[in-house]
C-alpha positions in Angstrom: 13.8 2.3 3.9 13.5 4.2 0.6 10.7 2.4 -1.3 12.3 3.4 -4.6 15.4 1.3 -3.6 13.3 -1.8 -2.6 12.0 -4.7 -4.6 8.3 -5.3 -5.2 6.3 -7.2 -2.6 3.4 -9.6 -3.2 1.5 -11.4 -0.5 -1.0 -14.2 -1.1 -2.4 -17.6 -0.4 -2.6 -21.0 -2.1 -5.5 -21.2 -4.5 -8.8 -19.4 -4.2 -11.4 -22.2 -4.0 -12.0 -23.4 -0.4 -15.4 -23.9 1.1 -14.6 -22.6 4.6 -13.6 -19.2 3.1 -17.2 -18.6 2.0 -18.7 -16.3 4.5 -15.4 -15.5 6.2 -13.2 -14.3 3.3 -15.8 -14.3 0.6 -19.2 -12.5 1.2 -22.1 -15.0 1.6 -23.8 -13.6 -1.5 -20.8 -13.8 -3.8 -21.2 -16.3 -6.7 -18.5 -18.9 -6.7 -17.5 -17.9 -10.3 -16.4 -14.5 -8.9 -14.2 -15.7 -6.1 -11.0 -15.2 -8.1 -12.1 -11.6 -8.9 -12.7 -11.0 -5.2 -9.5 -12.7 -4.0 -7.3 -10.9 -6.5 -8.5 -7.5 -5.2 -7.9 -8.4 -1.6 -4.5 -10.0 -2.1 -1.6 -9.3 -4.5 -0.7 -12.8 -5.5 -2.0 -16.4 -5.5 0.0 -19.6 -5.8 -1.9 -22.0 -8.1 -1.8 -25.5 -6.9 -3.8 -27.3 -9.6 -0.9 -27.2 -12.1 1.0 -29.5 -9.7 -1.6 -32.3 -10.2 -2.3 -32.0 -13.9 -2.3 -29.7 -17.0 -4.8 -26.9 -17.3 -6.5 -25.7 -20.4 -5.1 -22.7 -22.3 -8.5 -21.0 -21.9 -8.1 -21.3 -18.1 -4.8 -19.3 -18.1 -6.4 -16.7 -20.4 -9.4 -16.4 -18.1 -7.3 -16.1 -15.0 -5.3 -13.3 -16.6 -8.4 -11.4 -17.6 -10.2 -11.7 -14.3 -7.4 -10.2 -12.2 -6.3 -6.6 -11.9 -3.2 -5.0 -13.3 -0.1 -5.8 -11.2 -1.6 -9.0 -9.8 0.7 -12.0 -10.1 0.2 -15.8 -10.1 2.9 -18.2 -9.1 2.5 -21.8 -10.4 3.4 -25.1 -8.8 5.1 -27.1 -11.6 3.8 -30.6 -12.4 4.7 -33.3 -9.9 5.7 -35.5 -12.9 8.8 -33.3 -13.3 10.0 -33.6 -9.7 8.7 -36.9 -8.3 11.1 -39.1 -10.2 14.3 -41.0 -9.3 16.4 -39.3 -12.1 15.7 -35.6 -12.4 17.7 -35.3 -15.5 15.0 -37.2 -17.3 12.3 -34.4 -16.8 12.9 -32.5 -20.0 9.8 -33.7 -21.8 7.5 -33.0 -18.8 9.0 -29.5 -18.4 8.6 -28.7 -22.1 5.0 -29.9 -22.1 4.2 -27.8 -19.1 5.5 -24.6 -20.7 3.6 -25.3 -23.9 0.3 -25.9 -22.1 -0.8 -22.3 -22.0 1.2 -21.1 -19.0 2.6 -18.2 -21.0 -0.9 -16.8 -21.7 -0.7 -15.3 -18.2 1.6 -12.8 -19.7 3.0 -10.2 -17.2 0.9 -11.9 -14.5 3.1 -15.0 -14.6 5.3 -15.0 -11.4 7.7 -17.7 -10.2 7.4 -21.3 -11.0 7.6 -23.5 -7.8 9.2 -26.9 -8.4 8.2 -28.8 -5.3 10.0 -32.0 -4.3 8.8 -34.8 -2.0 10.1 -34.9 1.5 11.9 -38.2 0.6 13.9 -36.7 -2.2 17.6 -36.4 -1.2 20.1 -34.0 -2.6 22.2 -35.6 -5.3 24.3 -32.7 -6.6 25.0 -33.9 -10.1 21.5 -34.9 -10.9 20.0 -31.8 -9.3 22.3 -29.6 -11.4 21.2 -31.6 -14.5 17.6 -30.7 -13.5 18.4 -27.0 -13.1 19.9 -27.0 -16.6 16.5 -28.0 -18.0 14.7 -25.0 -16.6 14.3 -22.4 -19.4 15.5 -18.9 -18.4 13.1 -17.3 -20.9 10.3 -18.1 -23.4 9.3 -15.9 -26.2 11.4 -13.1 -24.8 9.7 -13.3 -21.3 12.1 -14.0 -18.4 11.1 -16.8 -16.2 11.7 -17.2 -12.5 12.2 -20.6 -10.9 12.2 -21.6 -7.2 12.7 -25.1 -5.8 10.9 -26.3 -2.7 13.1 -29.1 -1.2 12.0 -30.9 2.0 14.8 -33.3 2.9 17.6 -32.4 5.4 20.3 -33.5 3.0 19.8 -30.1 1.2 20.9 -28.2 4.2 24.5 -28.0 3.0 26.3 -24.9 1.6 26.8 -26.8 -1.7 23.1 -26.5 -2.4 22.7 -22.7 -2.2 26.0 -22.4 -4.0 24.5 -24.5 -6.9 21.3 -22.5 -7.0 23.2 -19.2 -7.2 25.0 -20.4 -10.4 21.6 -20.7 -12.1 19.8 -17.8 -10.5 17.2 -20.1 -8.9 15.7 -19.4 -5.5 15.0 -21.9 -2.7 11.6 -21.7 -0.9 12.0 -20.3 2.5 9.7 -22.7 4.4 8.7 -21.4 7.9 6.5 -22.2 10.8 6.0 -25.7 9.6 7.5 -29.2 9.6 10.0 -28.7 6.7 13.7 -27.8 6.9 14.4 -24.1 6.3 17.0 -22.8 3.9 16.9 -19.0 3.9 20.1 -18.3 1.9 19.5 -15.8 -0.9 20.3 -17.3 -4.2 18.2 -15.3 -6.8 17.0 -11.7 -7.5 13.8 -12.6 -5.6 12.7 -14.3 -2.4 9.9 -16.9 -2.2 8.6 -17.7 1.3 5.8 -20.1 2.3 4.7 -19.6 6.0 2.7 -22.4 7.5 1.9 -21.3 11.1 -1.7 -20.1 11.1 -3.9 -21.4 14.0 -7.6 -21.5 14.7 -7.4 -19.5 17.9 -6.0 -16.4 16.2 -8.6 -14.3 14.4 -5.8 -13.2 11.9 -4.2 -16.6 11.8 -1.1 -15.4 13.5 -0.5 -13.6 16.7 -0.1 -9.8 15.9 3.5 -9.8 17.1 4.4 -12.6 14.6 2.6 -10.7 11.8 4.8 -7.7 12.7 7.9 -9.9 12.6 7.0 -11.3 9.2 6.3 -7.8 7.9 9.7 -6.7 9.1 11.4 -9.7 7.4 9.6 -8.9 4.1 10.8 -5.3 4.3 14.3 -6.5 5.0 14.3 -8.9 2.0 12.9 -6.3 -0.3 15.7 -3.8 0.7 18.3 -6.5 0.1 19.1 -7.4 3.7 19.2 -10.7 5.5 16.5 -11.1 8.2 17.5 -12.3 11.6 16.1 -15.4 13.2 16.1 -17.5 10.0 18.2 -20.6 9.2 21.0 -20.1 6.8 23.1 -23.1 5.7 26.1 -21.2 4.2 27.8 -17.8 4.2 25.2 -15.4 2.9 25.7 -11.9 1.6 23.0 -9.3 0.6 22.2 -9.3 -3.1 20.7 -5.9 -3.3 17.0 -5.1 -3.5 14.9 -8.1 -4.2 11.3 -8.8 -5.2 9.5 -10.8 -2.5 6.7 -13.3 -2.8 5.2 -14.6 0.4 2.3 -17.1 0.6 0.4 -18.1 3.7 0.0 -21.8 3.2 -1.2 -24.9 5.2 -1.5 -24.3 8.9 -5.2 -23.5 9.8 -6.2 -22.9 6.2 -9.5 -21.2 7.0 -7.5 -18.2 8.5 -4.9 -17.9 5.7 -6.6 -15.1 3.8 -6.9 -13.1 7.1 -3.2 -13.5 7.8 -2.2 -12.5 4.2 -4.4 -9.4 4.3 -3.0 -8.4 7.7 0.5 -8.6 6.3 -0.5 -6.5 3.3 -2.0 -3.9 5.6 1.2 -3.8 7.7 3.3 -3.3 4.6 1.2 -0.4 3.4 
């Protein structure tokens, strides 16, 4: 594969504060205030979870930007108040408040926004489209990327990826966990969350599975469709795509090791 013809690849974990990572991912002597500095130099992206539960201060976004190296990217989980509601069309105020909270201070380190839905939320096409219409395509001249993480089987219908394609929104490719998988490409980027790390594997995953995921990432970046994933409708390659993959859940203590092993395999 010609790297010049492939999208960018970023691999990471969820958050950077987790006590069991001290001494395994973080050196014993590292002050806690320097954990983001360390993590952002071992990984290429981090998904911030705190934004799902409540608003963060503008100074926090500015600090996160300044503590991380050039080329590093954060993805953000959008506030649950926007997605955990009966009528999604009513989320406009919450969405507006989120984007005015300081998010844009991340500048070029702002990656996709993950709009995560509860496992009980069913696919209601008209209301879901009304929600997609509320997502801003850009703010202050900066293009935004949106991804939706749906967890109910009712979304496994061709109508759903068709709808996302019309708005250029991606669906989270959930893998190795309890949630239904929708691997259909619908945006200029792919957003995967893999959840299969185990305690008995020093790198979280068996080496053969790490090789498999590295191959899938390369295929996505080149614009191809990886084999062995679940597609719900007819899918066609969209050309080179940026890829964001996060090692999430599973045996969380091993997630940084799995992410670093993937980065090593991908060169």
